[in-house]
N, C-alpha and C positions, 0 to 999 in steps of 0.2 A: 451539521451534517459535516463528518470529516471524511477526506478522500487522501488517498495515496497515488501520485502520478510516477511514471517511471523516468528515472533520470538516466539509467544506464540498461540498453536493451540487451535482450536475452531468452532462451527458449521458446522462441516465437511472441515473445512480449516488445511490442513495439515501444519507442521513445515518446513521451507524452502519452501514453496509455493510462487511464484512471480506472482506480479500483476502491468501491466503497469500502470503509472500515466497518467490521461487523461487531467487533467489540475490541475494548483494549484494556490493559491495565499498567501500571507503573512503567513497564521497561518495554511493552510489545504491542502492536497491532494486529488483529485477526482478519485477514481477507480471505476472499474464495479466488482462489489462483487455479485455472485448469481443471476445475469440477473438486477441486480439494480445497478444504481449509488449511489455509497456512498461516504463520505467526511471522512478523517480519519486527525486527528489531529497530527499536526507535533512534537508536544511537549512529548505527551502521547504516540503517537502511538496507539491509540485506534480509533474504528469507532465512529464518534460523536454520542452522544445519548445513547450510547452502555457501559454499567458497567461491561460487561464480555468479555472475550478473544473473537476472535482472536485479536493480537496486531501485530504491524506491524513497519518494520524498514526501512529507506531510504537504496537503493542501486543504486548508480549511474553508470551508463555503458557509458562507452567511446566508441563514433563510429570510428571505424578503419577505416583510409584512406586505400582504395584498389589503387595499382597503376599497 
């Protein structure tokens, strides 16, 4: 599972807040942000089309095997 973590707060999003990646393609992730689906550019970490924060970074989470 992949998550994005907020590295630069903005529009009510706090630094350190995490968002689950719903889908991804070669250059973007898609997350649910404020009840709307938003695309986040993998290179810049910004929401596509927005010039202001928040800014995100990828945080890979390894699924743990429970035995």
